[in-house]
Every structure is written in C-alpha cells, then in structure tokens.
C-alpha positions as CSV (number, residue, x, y, z in Angstrom):
1,M,-8.8,-19.4,-24.6
2,L,-7.6,-15.8,-25.2
3,D,-9.7,-12.8,-24.1
4,V,-9.4,-9.6,-26.2
5,S,-11.4,-6.7,-24.7
6,D,-13.1,-4.2,-26.9
7,D,-10.6,-1.5,-25.9
8,V,-7.6,-3.8,-26.9
9,R,-9.4,-4.8,-30.1
10,A,-9.9,-1.1,-31.0
11,E,-6.2,-0.4,-30.6
12,I,-4.7,-3.5,-32.4
13,G,-7.4,-3.8,-35.1
14,E,-9.9,-6.6,-35.9
15,E,-7.4,-8.5,-38.1
16,E,-4.7,-8.8,-35.3
17,A,-7.4,-9.6,-32.7
18,A,-8.7,-12.4,-34.9
19,R,-5.1,-13.8,-35.3
20,L,-4.7,-13.7,-31.5
21,I,-7.9,-15.5,-30.9
22,A,-7.2,-18.1,-33.5
23,G,-3.8,-18.7,-31.9
24,D,-1.8,-17.6,-34.9
25,S,0.1,-14.8,-33.0
26,A,-0.6,-15.9,-29.4
27,P,2.3,-17.1,-27.3
28,G,2.7,-20.8,-26.6
29,S,3.4,-19.8,-23.0
30,Y,4.0,-16.6,-21.0
31,D,4.8,-15.1,-17.6
32,C,1.6,-13.4,-16.2
33,T,1.9,-9.6,-16.1
34,S,0.3,-9.6,-12.7
35,C,1.4,-12.6,-10.7
36,R,4.6,-13.6,-12.6
37,A,3.6,-17.3,-12.7
38,P,3.8,-19.1,-16.0
39,G,0.6,-19.3,-18.1
40,D,-0.5,-21.3,-21.1
41,P,-3.3,-19.8,-23.3
42,E,-4.2,-23.3,-24.6
43,Q,-4.8,-24.6,-21.1
44,E,-6.3,-21.6,-19.2
45,R,-8.2,-18.4,-20.0
46,T,-5.7,-15.7,-20.8
47,S,-6.1,-11.9,-20.9
48,T,-4.4,-9.7,-23.5
49,V,-3.1,-6.5,-21.8
50,L,-1.9,-3.6,-24.1
51,F,0.6,-1.2,-22.6
52,L,0.1,2.0,-24.6
53,G,2.5,4.8,-24.8
54,E,2.3,8.0,-26.8
55,E,3.9,6.5,-29.9
56,T,4.4,2.8,-29.2
57,A,2.5,-0.1,-27.7
58,V,3.4,-3.5,-26.2
59,L,1.1,-6.4,-25.9
60,A,1.4,-8.6,-22.9
61,F,-0.5,-11.5,-21.4
62,A,-2.0,-12.4,-18.0
63,H,-4.1,-15.0,-16.4
64,A,-7.8,-14.0,-16.8
65,T,-8.2,-14.9,-13.1
66,C,-5.6,-12.2,-12.2
67,I,-6.7,-9.3,-14.4
68,P,-9.1,-8.7,-17.3
69,S,-8.1,-7.8,-20.8
70,Q,-7.6,-4.1,-21.0
71,V,-5.5,-1.1,-22.2
72,V,-3.0,0.3,-19.7
73,P,-1.7,3.8,-20.6
74,V,1.9,4.5,-19.6
75,S,4.3,7.3,-20.6
76,E,6.5,6.7,-23.6
77,E,9.8,7.0,-21.8
78,Q,8.7,4.4,-19.2
79,L,7.0,2.0,-21.5
80,K,9.7,-0.6,-21.8
81,D,10.5,-0.7,-18.1
82,A,6.9,-0.5,-17.1
83,V,6.3,-3.7,-19.0
84,R,9.3,-5.4,-17.4
85,T,8.1,-4.2,-14.0
86,I,4.6,-5.5,-14.4
87,T,5.7,-8.8,-15.8
88,G,8.0,-9.0,-12.8
89,G,5.1,-8.2,-10.8
90,Q,3.2,-7.0,-3.1
91,T,-0.1,-7.3,-1.4
92,A,-2.0,-5.5,1.3
93,D,-4.7,-2.9,1.6
94,A,-3.6,0.6,2.6
95,P,-2.1,1.2,5.1
96,A,-0.9,-2.4,5.6
97,P,2.7,-3.0,4.6
98,A,4.1,-5.4,2.1
99,D,7.7,-6.5,1.3
100,A,9.8,-7.0,-1.8
101,P,13.5,-7.4,-2.4
102,P,15.3,-4.3,-3.4
103,A,17.0,-4.2,-6.8
104,G,19.1,-1.9,-8.9
105,P,21.6,0.8,-7.9
106,G,21.6,3.1,-4.9
107,P,20.1,1.8,-1.7
108,A,18.7,-1.2,-3.6
109,S,22.2,-2.6,-3.9
110,A,22.1,-3.5,-0.2
111,P,22.5,-7.0,1.2
112,R,19.8,-9.4,0.0
113,Q,18.6,-10.3,3.4
114,A,17.0,-6.8,3.7
115,V,13.6,-6.3,1.9
116,L,11.7,-3.0,1.5
117,G,8.3,-2.8,3.3
118,V,5.9,-0.4,1.6
119,T,2.9,1.2,3.4
120,C,0.2,3.1,1.5
121,G,-1.6,6.0,3.2
122,Q,-2.6,9.6,2.8
123,V,-0.9,12.6,4.4
124,L,-2.7,15.9,5.2
125,I,-0.9,18.9,3.8
126,D,-2.5,22.4,3.6
127,D,-5.9,20.9,4.4
128,Q,-5.7,18.5,1.5
129,L,-5.0,14.7,1.5
130,H,-2.1,13.6,-0.6
131,P,-1.3,10.0,-1.6
132,A,1.8,8.7,0.1
133,L,4.0,5.7,0.3
134,V,6.2,4.9,3.2
135,V,9.3,2.7,2.6
136,E,11.1,1.0,5.5
137,P,13.6,-1.9,5.1
138,T,13.4,-4.9,7.3
139,A,17.1,-4.8,8.1
140,P,19.9,-2.2,8.0
141,I,20.9,-1.2,4.5
142,T,24.7,-0.9,4.1
143,R,26.7,0.7,1.3
144,P,28.1,-1.8,-1.2
145,G,31.7,-2.6,-0.3
146,S,31.4,-1.4,3.3
147,D,32.2,-3.5,6.3
148,G,28.5,-4.2,6.9
149,L,28.2,-2.1,10.0
150,G,25.8,0.8,10.5
151,D,22.9,1.8,8.3
152,D,23.4,3.8,5.0
153,F,19.8,3.7,3.8
154,L,19.1,7.4,4.2
155,P,22.5,8.7,3.0
156,L,22.1,6.5,-0.1
157,L,18.7,7.9,-0.8
158,I,19.9,11.5,-0.2
159,E,22.5,10.9,-2.8
160,Q,19.7,9.9,-5.2
161,G,17.9,13.2,-4.6
162,F,15.6,12.5,-1.6
163,M,15.6,15.3,0.9
164,P,15.5,15.2,4.8
165,V,12.1,15.9,6.2
166,N,11.9,18.4,9.0
167,D,8.1,19.1,8.8
168,V,5.7,16.5,7.6
169,A,3.1,19.3,7.0
170,R,5.2,20.5,4.1
171,A,5.2,18.8,0.7
172,P,8.5,17.1,-0.3
173,A,10.4,18.4,-3.3
174,P,10.3,16.5,-6.6
175,V,13.1,14.1,-7.5
176,G,14.1,13.7,-11.1
177,G,13.7,10.5,-13.0
178,W,11.8,8.6,-10.3
179,S,8.1,7.6,-10.6
180,V,5.4,5.5,-9.0
181,L,3.8,2.9,-11.3
182,L,0.1,2.3,-10.8
183,A,-1.7,0.0,-13.3
184,M,-5.4,-1.1,-13.3
185,G,-5.8,0.6,-9.9
186,R,-3.0,-1.3,-8.2
187,L,0.5,-0.4,-7.1
188,H,3.2,-2.2,-9.1
189,A,6.5,-0.5,-8.6
190,I,8.7,2.5,-7.7
191,L,10.9,3.3,-10.6
192,Q,14.3,4.9,-10.4
193,P,16.6,6.4,-13.2
194,G,18.4,3.9,-15.3
195,P,22.2,3.6,-15.3
196,A,23.9,6.3,-17.5
197,G,20.6,7.9,-18.3
198,G,19.1,4.7,-19.7
199,Q,15.5,3.4,-19.2
200,P,14.2,3.6,-15.7
201,T,14.6,0.4,-13.6
202,S,12.6,-1.0,-10.6
203,W,13.9,0.2,-7.2
204,W,11.0,-1.6,-5.5
205,Q,8.5,-3.9,-7.2
206,A,5.5,-5.8,-6.0
207,H,5.5,-9.6,-5.8
208,Q,1.8,-9.2,-6.7
209,P,0.0,-5.9,-7.5
210,L,-0.6,-4.1,-4.3
211,P,-4.3,-3.0,-3.8
212,V,-4.8,0.6,-2.7
213,T,-8.0,2.2,-1.3
214,D,-10.4,4.0,-3.6
215,D,-9.5,7.3,-1.7
216,W,-5.8,6.7,-2.3
217,R,-6.3,6.0,-6.0
218,T,-8.6,9.0,-6.4
219,A,-6.1,11.3,-4.8
220,A,-3.3,9.9,-6.8
221,N,-5.2,10.3,-10.1
222,R,-6.2,13.8,-9.2
223,S,-2.7,15.1,-8.3
224,R,-0.7,12.8,-10.6
225,T,1.9,12.9,-7.8
226,V,2.8,10.6,-4.9
227,H,4.8,11.6,-1.8
228,V,7.3,8.8,-1.1
229,Y,8.8,8.8,2.5
230,A,11.6,6.6,3.6
231,A,13.0,5.7,7.1
232,P,15.5,3.3,8.5
233,V,14.5,-0.1,9.9
234,G,12.4,0.0,13.1
235,T,11.5,3.7,12.7
236,I,7.9,3.6,11.4
237,G,6.6,0.0,11.9
238,Q,3.3,-1.4,11.0
239,Q,0.6,1.2,11.7
240,P,-3.0,0.1,11.5
241,R,-4.5,3.6,11.0
242,E,-3.4,6.6,9.0
243,D,-3.4,8.9,12.1
244,L,-0.9,6.5,13.8
245,L,1.1,6.5,10.6
246,R,1.2,10.3,10.6
247,D,2.3,10.3,14.2
248,A,5.1,7.9,13.4
249,L,6.2,10.0,10.4
250,E,6.3,13.1,12.6
251,K,8.3,11.3,15.3
252,A,10.8,10.1,12.6
253,A,11.1,13.6,11.2
254,A,11.7,15.1,14.6
255,G,14.5,12.6,15.1
256,G,16.2,13.3,11.8
257,L,15.2,9.8,10.5
258,L,13.0,10.6,7.6
259,V,13.6,11.6,3.9
260,A,11.1,12.1,1.2
261,A,10.5,13.0,-2.5
262,A,7.6,13.8,-4.7
263,M,7.3,11.5,-7.7
264,P,5.0,11.6,-10.7
265,L,2.3,8.9,-11.0
266,A,2.7,6.6,-14.0
267,G,-0.4,4.8,-15.1
268,T,-3.9,5.0,-13.6
C-alpha cells in the first residue's frame, strides 16, 4: 500500500521503487512525517517523501491522507535536522495563531508550561509585502536557573542575534544560522543554530504542518526570506486581520517590546 510518485521514482530509480512497492525495503512501521502519528504501510496507504539536498537524500514516509508522495528540496546543511523536524511535525490559516512547546537552547529552554504561539501574516515595507511570522509565548519566559520572576524572552532572543525593532516599516537585519522551514507549502518549523556549531535544531516546530495563505507562500518563495518578530506574552494577542496585526506590532515596537530577525526560507 505504498505510493511512490513519478518525481520520487525519478530520483531513486525504478529498481528501488519496485523494491519499496514490493515491501522489500519498506519499513514495517513509521512515524508520519506530517502528523507524527504511527503508520503501517501494510495496513494503510503510505506516501514516500524524499528530502533532497544538494548531495544527499533521505527517504521518509507519511500517511497518504496527510500528504502525497513527493520530493521536498532542502539545503544540504539542514537536511538532517529538516527531516527530524518534519517527522516531529501547528495548525491555522494566516493570521490565526497556533502553539507548540519550545525546545532547544536560548529562550526555548524556558519552563515547559509556556508554549510559543506563531501567527503568519504579511508586513508592508517600502511598498512591498513581506512574509512574516510573529512569535508570542503564552506565559513569561524565564532564564534557566533564575528565580522564575520576570520575563527574559526578549533578552534571550537578543543574545541569539535578534534586534530590537524601533520602526516596523524597516526590514529587520538577518540573523546567522536561523531559518524558517516550509515544506509542501506548509510551515513546519523555525530552526536555530545547533550547539557548538552542530546541525540546526528546532526552536519552534508545528504539532501538525501549519497552512499558510497562497499570498504568504508566494511572497516567501519570491524573496526566500521571512521576517520573524517576537514579543512577550500579552503584547500582540490574536489579531483576526493583518491591518490589526500591523497595528499591534507598531504598538509593541513603540513600547520597546518587539525584536525581529530576517531568516532565509528553507524548502518551498
């Protein structure tokens, strides 16, 4: 019950495709690359998903009801973590928010009761719309080892290379080693530099792939850059329209409660 698309077949070759379909090299079970739930190719239709870097490729599996069989291009340096991220696998249409537990170093090392809400939208800069993500935790983020009082979310991000925003009409500066992972037209993760210069790790990752609007995806694929804004809990809130989201960002910036960074887009 394994689906192998023509694109995947062209990359792995007819012989390997035949082996997969026959069950010779297919897994007995797997964790779906999209929803993270277990799957069994002998009991349910299963898609082959090929993550393709410049020099290497990794074959993963997903429920056919979640995503079709296809090739997902990713950069070579992010290939391994991209696969881990997608197999780890939030939901909402832009600009509705979604939550996921933080993980990894920096601000993600905060208490587990806080989760990061992510809102997708577009920000007008120099008469052009730019794809943006707004990150806001659901509780104060404290520095590991602190007494748990106060909110260290913005200082921790500044230490990671984010910069305070004074004017939302100006594009944020790039931050090294971070990226936004989009695969099959859906948002999967925000990746941060790995410890000691190792492979990137997930700073935020979706429980399920997060749908984005066609306009957001088109803008992201055009610029290959996403503006990521972050604010402390209670600063932005759930904004039903992008004009209201922009107003909230400007208010946060005026109050010194907004940081941002420009990140390259990984995937499509």
